[in-house]
C-alpha atoms as a printed R data frame, in Angstrom:
   type eleno elety resid chain resno      x      y      z
1  ATOM     1    CA   UNK     A     1  0.000  0.000  0.000
2  ATOM     2    CA   UNK     A     2  1.348  3.457 -0.838
3  ATOM     3    CA   UNK     A     3  1.450  6.339  1.617
4  ATOM     4    CA   UNK     A     4 -0.528  8.971 -0.265
5  ATOM     5    CA   UNK     A     5 -3.770  8.848  1.768
6  ATOM     6    CA   UNK     A     6 -3.676 10.230  5.303
7  ATOM     7    CA   UNK     A     7 -6.511  7.934  6.420
8  ATOM     8    CA   UNK     A     8 -4.274  4.874  5.832
9  ATOM     9    CA   UNK     A     9 -1.533  6.076  8.217
10 ATOM    10    CA   UNK     A    10 -1.599  6.278 12.009
11 ATOM    11    CA   UNK     A    11  0.834  6.229 14.944
12 ATOM    12    CA   UNK     A    12  2.283  2.787 15.619
13 ATOM    13    CA   UNK     A    13  2.169  1.686 11.968
14 ATOM    14    CA   UNK     A    14  5.290  0.203 10.337
15 ATOM    15    CA   UNK     A    15  6.232  2.115  7.177
16 ATOM    16    CA   UNK     A    16  9.047  2.825  4.745
17 ATOM    17    CA   UNK     A    17  9.833  6.512  4.248
18 ATOM    18    CA   UNK     A    18 12.178  8.457  2.013
19 ATOM    19    CA   UNK     A    19 14.188 11.065  3.887
20 ATOM    20    CA   UNK     A    20 14.824 14.460  2.276
21 ATOM    21    CA   UNK     A    21 18.505 13.575  1.776
22 ATOM    22    CA   UNK     A    22 17.529 10.331  0.005
23 ATOM    23    CA   UNK     A    23 15.025 11.777 -2.478
24 ATOM    24    CA   UNK     A    24 17.503 11.561 -5.363
25 ATOM    25    CA   UNK     A    25 18.800  8.046 -4.690
26 ATOM    26    CA   UNK     A    26 15.524  6.537 -3.414
27 ATOM    27    CA   UNK     A    27 16.992  4.899 -0.294
28 ATOM    28    CA   UNK     A    28 14.236  3.887  2.089
29 ATOM    29    CA   UNK     A    29 14.185  4.004  5.873
30 ATOM    30    CA   UNK     A    30 11.894  1.659  7.815
31 ATOM    31    CA   UNK     A    31 10.348  2.618 11.114
32 ATOM    32    CA   UNK     A    32  7.270  3.087 13.263
33 ATOM    33    CA   UNK     A    33  5.116  6.219 12.827
34 ATOM    34    CA   UNK     A    34  5.138  8.535 15.831
35 ATOM    35    CA   UNK     A    35  3.261 11.510 14.343
36 ATOM    36    CA   UNK     A    36  1.655 12.571 11.063
37 ATOM    37    CA   UNK     A    37  2.978 15.928  9.854
38 ATOM    38    CA   UNK     A    38  0.893 16.400  6.669
39 ATOM    39    CA   UNK     A    39 -2.574 17.775  7.423
40 ATOM    40    CA   UNK     A    40 -4.001 17.319  3.904
41 ATOM    41    CA   UNK     A    41 -6.039 14.123  3.300
42 ATOM    42    CA   UNK     A    42 -3.919 13.270  0.201
43 ATOM    43    CA   UNK     A    43 -0.395 14.068 -0.985
44 ATOM    44    CA   UNK     A    44  0.949 12.879 -4.341
45 ATOM    45    CA   UNK     A    45  4.506 12.318 -3.030
46 ATOM    46    CA   UNK     A    46  3.417 10.685  0.229
47 ATOM    47    CA   UNK     A    47  2.223 11.805  3.645
48 ATOM    48    CA   UNK     A    48  5.038 13.293  5.730
49 ATOM    49    CA   UNK     A    49  5.556 11.605  9.098
50 ATOM    50    CA   UNK     A    50  7.967 11.557 12.035
51 ATOM    51    CA   UNK     A    51  9.204  8.117 13.045
52 ATOM    52    CA   UNK     A    52  9.678  7.062 16.677
53 ATOM    53    CA   UNK     A    53 13.444  7.561 16.255
54 ATOM    54    CA   UNK     A    54 12.878 11.205 15.207
55 ATOM    55    CA   UNK     A    55 13.542 10.885 11.462
56 ATOM    56    CA   UNK     A    56 11.158 12.750  9.157
57 ATOM    57    CA   UNK     A    57 10.206 11.752  5.637
58 ATOM    58    CA   UNK     A    58  7.411 10.885  3.213
59 ATOM    59    CA   UNK     A    59  5.721  7.490  3.376
60 ATOM    60    CA   UNK     A    60  6.346  5.340  0.285
61 ATOM    61    CA   UNK     A    61  5.066  1.986  1.574
62 ATOM    62    CA   UNK     A    62  2.838  0.789  4.396
63 ATOM    63    CA   UNK     A    63  3.237 -2.669  5.928
64 ATOM    64    CA   UNK     A    64 -0.021 -4.340  6.926
65 ATOM    65    CA   UNK     A    65 -0.364 -5.315 10.547
66 ATOM    66    CA   UNK     A    66 -1.321 -8.829 11.518
């Protein structure tokens, strides 16, 4: 699942994000969502989040729980 819809993302969810510094090379960082930073219901490049370890980036993939 992609990370373009805010309704699909919530604190505690495991996601892959792309950090600002990795936008050109596409390196992903995996972590747990601490807070959603994008207020819009949809964003074409992914909803911006802060991970529990403090890193900030846009969600590119959501991992289903369960």
